[in-house]
C-alpha positions as CSV (number, residue, x, y, z in Angstrom):
1,M,138.6,86.7,133.1
2,N,138.7,90.2,134.7
3,E,136.3,93.0,134.0
4,R,138.4,94.7,131.3
5,G,138.9,91.4,129.5
6,M,135.1,90.9,129.6
7,A,134.6,94.4,128.2
8,R,137.1,93.7,125.4
9,A,135.3,90.4,124.6
10,D,132.0,92.2,124.5
11,L,133.4,94.9,122.3
12,F,134.8,92.4,119.8
13,T,131.6,90.3,119.9
14,G,129.4,93.4,119.4
15,A,131.5,94.5,116.4
16,V,131.3,91.1,114.7
17,L,127.6,90.7,115.4
18,F,127.0,94.2,113.9
19,A,128.9,93.2,110.8
20,V,126.8,90.1,110.5
21,S,123.6,92.1,111.0
22,V,124.5,94.5,108.2
23,A,125.1,91.5,105.9
24,V,121.7,90.1,106.9
25,V,119.9,93.3,106.2
26,V,121.6,93.8,102.9
27,G,120.8,90.2,101.9
28,A,117.2,90.6,103.0
29,W,116.9,93.9,101.0
30,N,118.2,92.3,97.9
31,M,115.9,89.3,98.0
32,D,113.0,89.1,95.5
33,R,109.9,91.0,96.6
34,L,107.6,89.0,94.3
35,E,105.5,92.0,93.2
36,A,104.8,90.3,89.9
37,R,102.9,87.6,91.8
38,R,101.0,90.2,93.8
39,I,102.5,89.1,97.0
40,H,101.9,91.5,99.9
41,P,105.1,93.4,100.9
42,L,104.9,92.2,104.5
43,S,105.0,88.5,103.3
44,A,108.0,89.0,101.1
45,P,110.8,86.5,101.7
46,G,113.3,89.1,103.0
47,F,110.9,90.8,105.5
48,T,111.5,88.7,108.6
49,P,115.2,88.2,108.1
50,G,115.5,92.0,107.6
51,L,113.7,92.7,110.8
52,L,115.8,90.1,112.7
53,G,119.0,91.7,111.1
54,L,117.8,95.2,112.3
55,A,117.2,93.8,115.8
56,L,120.6,92.2,115.9
57,A,122.2,95.5,114.8
58,V,120.5,97.4,117.6
59,T,121.4,94.9,120.3
60,S,125.0,94.6,119.0
61,L,125.4,98.4,119.1
62,I,124.1,98.4,122.7
63,L,126.7,95.8,123.5
64,V,129.5,97.8,121.9
65,I,128.4,101.0,123.8
66,Q,128.3,99.2,127.1
67,A,131.7,97.6,126.4
68,L,133.2,101.0,125.6
69,R,131.9,102.5,128.8
70,R,133.5,99.7,130.8
71,G,136.9,100.3,129.1
72,G,136.8,97.7,126.4
73,A,138.8,99.8,124.0
74,T,142.0,99.7,126.1
75,G,144.7,97.1,126.1
76,W,144.4,95.7,122.6
77,S,148.1,95.3,122.1
78,E,148.3,92.5,124.6
79,I,145.4,90.7,122.9
80,L,146.9,91.0,119.4
81,V,150.2,89.7,120.6
82,G,149.5,87.1,123.3
83,E,146.0,85.9,123.6
84,W,145.6,84.7,119.9
85,R,148.3,82.1,120.6
86,S,146.5,80.7,123.6
87,A,144.3,77.6,123.6
88,A,141.2,79.8,123.3
89,G,142.7,81.4,120.2
90,A,143.3,77.9,118.7
91,R,139.8,76.9,119.4
92,L,138.5,80.1,117.8
93,F,140.4,79.5,114.6
94,G,139.6,75.8,114.6
95,A,135.9,76.6,114.8
96,L,136.3,79.2,112.1
97,A,138.1,76.8,109.8
98,L,135.4,74.1,110.3
99,C,132.6,76.6,109.6
100,L,134.3,77.8,106.4
101,L,135.0,74.3,105.3
102,Y,131.3,73.5,105.8
103,A,130.0,76.6,104.1
104,I,132.5,76.8,101.2
105,V,133.4,73.2,100.4
106,L,130.7,70.8,101.8
107,I,127.5,72.7,101.1
108,G,126.6,72.4,97.5
109,T,129.0,69.6,96.7
110,L,127.4,66.9,98.9
111,P,123.8,66.2,99.8
112,Y,122.8,68.6,102.6
113,W,122.2,65.8,105.2
114,L,125.7,64.4,104.5
115,A,127.5,67.7,104.6
116,T,125.8,68.6,107.9
117,A,126.6,65.2,109.4
118,I,130.3,65.5,108.5
119,F,130.4,69.0,109.9
120,V,128.7,68.2,113.2
121,T,130.8,65.0,113.5
122,A,134.0,66.9,113.0
123,F,132.9,69.7,115.4
124,V,132.0,67.2,118.2
125,A,135.1,65.2,117.6
126,V,137.4,68.2,117.8
127,F,135.8,70.2,120.6
128,E,134.2,67.6,122.8
129,W,137.1,65.1,122.8
130,N,137.2,63.4,126.1
131,E,140.7,62.0,126.9
132,A,139.2,59.7,129.6
133,A,137.0,57.8,127.2
134,P,138.5,55.3,124.7
135,R,139.1,56.9,121.3
136,W,136.7,54.5,119.5
137,Q,133.9,55.3,121.9
138,A,134.4,59.1,121.5
139,L,134.4,58.7,117.7
140,V,131.3,56.6,117.7
141,W,129.6,59.2,119.8
142,A,130.6,62.0,117.5
143,V,129.5,60.1,114.4
144,G,126.1,59.2,116.1
145,I,125.5,62.9,116.9
146,G,126.6,64.0,113.5
147,V,124.4,61.6,111.5
148,G,121.5,62.2,113.8
149,V,121.7,65.9,113.5
150,G,122.2,65.8,109.7
151,V,119.2,63.5,109.1
152,V,116.8,65.2,111.6
153,V,117.6,68.7,110.5
154,S,117.3,67.7,106.8
155,Y,114.0,66.0,107.4
156,V,112.5,68.9,109.5
157,F,113.4,71.6,107.0
158,S,112.6,69.7,103.8
159,E,109.5,67.8,104.9
160,L,107.9,69.9,107.7
161,F,109.0,73.4,106.7
162,L,109.0,72.6,102.9
163,V,112.3,74.3,102.4
164,R,114.4,73.2,99.4
165,L,117.9,72.4,100.8
166,P,121.1,72.7,98.7
């Protein structure tokens, strides 16, 4: 990818990360502050995510400014017309579809470990498919990784961090 293409990618990434950071800060601000329980304001549940959201906002703005200085705002017509139909565009929309399926459909309807196992299995199967390996071997590998990640992440968060999972 040439310098202008990298600048455009940085500009797009910075804009998306800034939008995410704004959502994180708003969500952190709207979390309960637990004043009724006499919790110190610095230990409120939204304090750390809010600080992380602000840090992400600052760094994403720096990325956007640098991308604009390198010419990242030019040549968008060719991106909108041609590059979205490429293999990279298909991977982007495939990843987006899998993430939305996980967040909207799987989480809350299935146990957390199972939803995560299905998501990771699908992601590995779709994006790490190796044509040289036999299909059954690649599928077994994806299922193994998915179940392993689902069980380990669920255990770590529920038993070690004492977080109630959906």
